[in-house]
C-alpha positions as CSV (number, residue, x, y, z in Angstrom):
1,X,25.1,59.8,-59.4
2,X,21.8,59.4,-57.8
3,X,21.4,56.5,-55.4
4,X,18.1,54.7,-55.3
5,X,16.7,53.5,-52.1
6,X,14.4,50.6,-52.0
7,X,11.5,50.6,-49.6
8,X,11.4,47.9,-47.1
9,X,9.3,44.9,-48.1
10,X,5.9,44.6,-46.5
11,X,5.8,41.9,-43.9
12,X,4.2,38.7,-45.1
13,X,2.0,36.8,-42.7
14,X,3.4,33.4,-42.0
15,X,0.7,30.7,-42.3
16,X,0.2,28.6,-39.2
17,X,1.8,25.2,-39.2
18,X,-0.3,22.5,-40.7
19,X,0.8,20.0,-38.0
20,X,0.5,20.5,-34.3
21,X,3.7,20.8,-32.3
22,X,5.0,17.4,-31.2
23,X,3.7,16.2,-27.9
24,X,5.0,13.6,-25.6
25,X,2.6,10.6,-25.1
26,X,1.8,11.7,-21.5
27,X,1.0,15.2,-22.8
28,X,-1.4,13.8,-25.5
29,X,-3.2,11.8,-22.9
30,X,-3.6,14.8,-20.6
31,X,-4.8,16.9,-23.5
32,X,-7.4,14.4,-24.5
33,X,-8.6,14.0,-21.0
34,X,-8.8,17.8,-20.6
35,X,-11.1,18.0,-23.6
36,X,-13.1,14.9,-22.7
37,X,-11.8,12.8,-25.6
38,X,-11.7,9.0,-25.4
39,X,-10.4,6.2,-27.7
40,X,-13.0,5.2,-30.2
41,X,-14.2,1.7,-29.6
42,X,-12.1,1.3,-26.5
43,X,-12.9,-1.8,-24.4
44,X,-14.9,-0.9,-21.3
45,X,-14.3,-2.4,-17.9
46,X,-15.8,-5.8,-17.2
47,X,-18.5,-4.4,-14.9
48,X,-19.4,-1.7,-17.4
49,X,-19.5,-4.2,-20.2
50,X,-21.9,-6.4,-18.3
51,X,-24.1,-3.4,-17.7
52,X,-24.1,-2.6,-21.4
53,X,-25.1,-6.1,-22.3
54,X,-28.0,-6.0,-19.8
55,X,-29.1,-2.7,-21.4
56,X,-29.1,-4.5,-24.8
57,X,-31.1,-7.5,-23.5
58,X,-34.2,-6.6,-25.6
59,X,-32.0,-6.4,-28.7
60,X,-30.5,-9.8,-27.9
61,X,-33.8,-11.6,-27.6
62,X,-35.3,-9.8,-30.7
63,X,-32.2,-10.7,-32.8
64,X,-32.3,-14.3,-31.7
65,X,-36.0,-14.6,-32.5
66,X,-35.6,-12.9,-35.9
67,X,-32.7,-15.3,-36.8
68,X,-34.8,-18.3,-35.8
69,X,-37.8,-17.1,-37.8
70,X,-35.7,-16.4,-40.9
71,X,-33.6,-19.6,-40.7
72,X,-36.0,-21.7,-42.7
73,X,-38.0,-18.9,-44.4
74,X,-37.0,-20.1,-47.9
75,X,-38.0,-23.7,-47.2
76,X,-41.6,-24.8,-48.1
77,X,-41.9,-26.7,-44.8
78,X,-40.6,-23.7,-42.9
79,X,-40.1,-24.2,-39.1
80,X,-40.9,-27.9,-39.4
81,X,-37.3,-28.5,-40.4
82,X,-36.3,-27.6,-36.8
83,X,-37.9,-30.9,-35.8
84,X,-37.2,-32.9,-39.0
85,X,-33.5,-32.3,-39.1
86,X,-32.6,-34.0,-35.8
87,X,-35.2,-36.7,-36.4
88,X,-33.7,-37.6,-39.8
89,X,-30.3,-37.7,-38.2
90,X,-31.6,-40.0,-35.5
91,X,-33.1,-42.3,-38.2
92,X,-29.8,-42.5,-40.1
93,X,-27.9,-43.2,-36.9
94,X,-30.3,-45.9,-35.8
95,X,-29.9,-47.9,-39.0
96,X,-26.1,-47.4,-39.2
97,X,-25.1,-47.7,-35.6
98,X,-28.1,-49.5,-34.0
99,X,-28.8,-52.0,-36.7
100,X,-25.7,-52.5,-38.7
101,X,-23.1,-51.9,-36.0
102,X,-25.4,-53.4,-33.3
103,X,-24.7,-50.7,-30.7
104,X,-28.3,-51.0,-29.5
105,X,-27.5,-54.4,-27.9
106,X,-27.3,-54.0,-24.2
107,X,-29.0,-50.6,-24.3
108,X,-32.6,-50.7,-23.0
109,X,-35.1,-48.3,-24.7
110,X,-32.5,-47.6,-27.5
111,X,-34.8,-45.4,-29.6
112,X,-35.5,-42.9,-26.7
113,X,-31.8,-43.2,-25.8
114,X,-30.7,-42.3,-29.3
115,X,-33.2,-39.6,-30.0
116,X,-32.5,-37.8,-26.7
117,X,-28.8,-38.0,-27.4
118,X,-29.2,-36.5,-31.0
119,X,-31.4,-33.6,-29.8
120,X,-29.1,-32.7,-26.9
121,X,-26.0,-33.0,-29.0
122,X,-27.5,-30.9,-31.8
123,X,-28.1,-28.1,-29.3
124,X,-24.4,-28.0,-28.5
125,X,-23.0,-28.5,-32.0
126,X,-25.4,-25.9,-33.5
127,X,-24.4,-23.3,-30.8
128,X,-20.7,-23.8,-31.5
129,X,-21.2,-23.6,-35.3
130,X,-23.3,-20.5,-35.0
131,X,-20.6,-18.9,-32.8
132,X,-18.0,-19.3,-35.5
133,X,-20.2,-17.0,-37.7
134,X,-21.2,-14.5,-34.9
135,X,-18.7,-11.8,-36.0
136,X,-17.9,-12.6,-39.6
137,X,-21.6,-13.2,-40.5
138,X,-22.6,-9.9,-39.1
139,X,-19.6,-7.8,-40.0
140,X,-21.7,-5.0,-41.5
141,X,-23.6,-4.6,-38.2
142,X,-20.3,-4.7,-36.2
143,X,-18.7,-2.0,-38.3
144,X,-21.8,0.3,-38.5
145,X,-23.1,0.4,-35.0
146,X,-21.6,0.6,-31.5
147,X,-22.8,-2.1,-29.1
148,X,-21.3,-4.8,-27.0
149,X,-20.1,-7.4,-29.5
150,X,-20.9,-10.2,-27.1
151,X,-24.5,-9.6,-27.9
152,X,-24.1,-11.5,-31.1
153,X,-22.7,-14.9,-29.9
154,X,-25.1,-14.7,-26.9
155,X,-28.1,-14.0,-29.2
156,X,-27.1,-16.9,-31.5
157,X,-26.8,-19.3,-28.5
158,X,-30.2,-18.1,-27.4
159,X,-31.5,-18.8,-30.9
160,X,-30.3,-22.4,-30.5
161,X,-32.0,-22.7,-27.1
162,X,-35.2,-21.5,-28.6
163,X,-34.9,-24.0,-31.4
164,X,-34.3,-26.8,-28.8
165,X,-37.3,-25.8,-26.8
166,X,-39.4,-25.8,-29.9
167,X,-38.2,-29.3,-30.8
168,X,-38.7,-30.8,-27.4
169,X,-42.4,-31.3,-28.2
170,X,-41.3,-33.9,-30.8
171,X,-38.9,-35.5,-28.3
172,X,-41.6,-35.8,-25.7
173,X,-44.0,-37.3,-28.3
174,X,-41.4,-40.0,-29.2
175,X,-40.8,-40.8,-25.6
176,X,-44.5,-41.3,-25.1
177,X,-44.8,-43.6,-28.1
178,X,-42.0,-45.8,-26.8
179,X,-43.4,-46.0,-23.3
180,X,-41.6,-43.3,-21.4
181,X,-44.3,-41.4,-19.5
182,X,-43.9,-38.2,-17.5
183,X,-42.3,-38.7,-14.1
184,X,-41.1,-36.2,-11.4
185,X,-37.6,-36.9,-12.6
186,X,-38.4,-35.1,-15.8
187,X,-38.1,-31.9,-13.9
188,X,-34.3,-32.6,-13.7
189,X,-34.1,-31.9,-17.4
190,X,-34.6,-28.2,-16.6
191,X,-31.4,-27.6,-14.6
192,X,-29.5,-29.9,-17.0
193,X,-30.5,-27.9,-20.0
194,X,-29.9,-24.6,-18.2
195,X,-26.3,-25.7,-17.4
196,X,-25.8,-26.9,-20.9
197,X,-27.1,-23.5,-22.3
198,X,-24.5,-21.6,-20.2
199,X,-21.8,-24.0,-21.3
200,X,-22.8,-23.6,-25.0
201,X,-22.9,-19.8,-24.7
202,X,-19.3,-19.7,-23.3
203,X,-17.9,-22.0,-26.0
204,X,-19.8,-20.0,-28.6
205,X,-18.1,-16.8,-27.5
206,X,-14.7,-18.5,-27.6
207,X,-15.3,-19.7,-31.1
208,X,-16.6,-16.2,-32.1
209,X,-13.3,-14.6,-31.1
210,X,-11.1,-17.3,-32.7
211,X,-13.1,-17.2,-36.0
212,X,-13.0,-13.5,-36.1
213,X,-9.3,-13.6,-36.1
214,X,-8.8,-16.8,-38.1
215,X,-11.8,-17.4,-40.4
216,X,-10.4,-20.8,-41.5
217,X,-11.6,-22.1,-38.1
218,X,-15.1,-22.1,-39.4
219,X,-14.1,-24.7,-42.0
220,X,-12.3,-26.9,-39.5
221,X,-15.1,-26.9,-36.9
222,X,-17.4,-29.5,-38.6
223,X,-14.6,-32.1,-38.5
224,X,-13.9,-31.4,-34.8
225,X,-17.6,-31.6,-33.9
226,X,-18.0,-34.8,-35.8
227,X,-15.1,-36.4,-33.9
228,X,-16.5,-35.0,-30.6
229,X,-19.9,-36.5,-31.3
230,X,-18.5,-40.0,-31.8
231,X,-16.7,-39.6,-28.4
232,X,-19.8,-38.4,-26.6
233,X,-22.0,-41.5,-26.6
234,X,-24.7,-40.1,-28.8
235,X,-25.2,-43.4,-30.6
236,X,-23.7,-45.8,-28.0
237,X,-23.6,-46.2,-24.3
238,X,-20.5,-44.8,-22.6
239,X,-21.3,-46.8,-19.5
240,X,-21.5,-50.1,-21.4
241,X,-18.3,-49.3,-23.3
242,X,-16.3,-48.5,-20.1
243,X,-17.2,-51.8,-18.4
244,X,-14.3,-53.9,-17.4
245,X,-10.6,-53.1,-18.1
246,X,-10.8,-52.8,-21.9
247,X,-10.3,-49.0,-21.8
248,X,-7.2,-47.3,-20.2
249,X,-8.0,-45.4,-17.0
250,X,-7.2,-42.0,-18.5
251,X,-9.3,-42.6,-21.5
252,X,-12.2,-43.7,-19.3
253,X,-11.8,-40.6,-17.2
254,X,-11.8,-38.3,-20.2
255,X,-14.9,-40.0,-21.6
256,X,-16.7,-39.7,-18.3
257,X,-16.0,-36.0,-17.8
258,X,-16.6,-35.1,-21.5
259,X,-19.0,-32.2,-21.2
260,X,-21.2,-33.2,-24.1
261,X,-21.5,-36.7,-22.7
262,X,-22.3,-35.3,-19.2
263,X,-25.2,-33.1,-20.5
264,X,-26.5,-35.8,-22.7
265,X,-26.5,-38.4,-20.0
266,X,-28.1,-36.0,-17.4
267,X,-31.0,-35.5,-19.8
268,X,-31.3,-39.2,-20.4
269,X,-31.3,-39.8,-16.7
270,X,-34.1,-37.3,-16.3
271,X,-36.3,-38.6,-19.2
272,X,-35.7,-42.3,-19.6
273,X,-36.7,-44.8,-16.9
274,X,-34.2,-47.5,-17.7
275,X,-31.3,-45.0,-17.7
276,X,-30.4,-44.9,-13.9
277,X,-27.8,-43.4,-11.8
278,X,-25.4,-46.4,-12.2
279,X,-24.7,-45.2,-15.7
280,X,-23.6,-41.7,-14.6
281,X,-20.1,-40.9,-13.4
282,X,-19.6,-39.9,-9.7
283,X,-20.4,-36.3,-8.8
284,X,-22.0,-35.7,-12.2
285,X,-24.0,-32.6,-11.2
286,X,-20.8,-31.0,-9.9
287,X,-19.0,-31.8,-13.1
288,X,-21.8,-30.3,-15.2
289,X,-21.9,-27.2,-13.0
290,X,-18.1,-26.9,-13.2
291,X,-18.1,-27.1,-17.0
292,X,-20.9,-24.4,-17.2
293,X,-19.1,-22.1,-14.8
294,X,-15.6,-22.5,-16.3
295,X,-16.7,-22.2,-19.9
296,X,-19.5,-19.7,-19.3
297,X,-17.5,-17.2,-17.3
298,X,-14.2,-18.0,-19.0
299,X,-15.6,-17.7,-22.5
300,X,-17.2,-14.4,-21.7
301,X,-14.0,-12.9,-20.3
302,X,-12.0,-14.3,-23.2
303,X,-14.4,-12.7,-25.7
304,X,-14.5,-9.4,-23.8
305,X,-10.7,-9.1,-23.8
306,X,-10.7,-8.6,-27.6
307,X,-13.7,-6.3,-27.7
308,X,-12.0,-3.4,-29.4
309,X,-10.5,-5.6,-32.2
310,X,-13.8,-7.0,-33.7
311,X,-14.6,-5.6,-37.1
312,X,-11.2,-4.0,-37.6
313,X,-9.0,-5.5,-40.3
């Protein structure tokens, strides 16, 4: 009987594992740092974020100007609507509130009073409305390019400031027609509008973050703004309403420090002769600066904290 011996099988190369060996979280971080890897879209530090924004300043101004130019590009009257819209609103408010509801009684120079309030209120409301669309309305840009996302709400707030400056010519013309001539006090409108612009930008960034996470906020915003407008003395005098003891003290205080009313009344104080300091709350400039500082800086930090979440989801 012959025994058969089998040759040993040739060694087979074992393919390398498809998955890397398991690493502890600390080891992964060290491995990434050793090879210069960072988290994609990670939020930079606050100073670095400010530097990035400053580096994008030309993009911000160009984006704001392009948005302003394209806003009424489909309308036959074009940019004239930047002036016509607040003027038409003021006309409607004059007949409803001034004539029918007689809020013009006891308010000297009611037409300049009303038109100034409408223009300044439109600046704030338009900035907030634009902020709710800052991320969702530019989601393709957010997902395609890397840039500080705060550029978008800042650019949209700048667009509204540009629109206000463009519309101020019509406001000045109305003031002249109704006997309000240039005075040194008109220069006070510059710091008042500057503080309002900082306040608007901060609120715009807050709304941009909230609407990016909860899009339904954009549908709720018009109702909130309409209520806020009625409480801000756009069509009626806050000072006249607060005379006497008809209004509880806390309500009176809330109406006096209402930021929209503060900025509206500061501009009225600067531009309208009959609107004097007696119609302003105490320390009004400190209140305006406080609102601008708290909302401007706070809104910026609040937006920056969610930087890495925009456009994801």
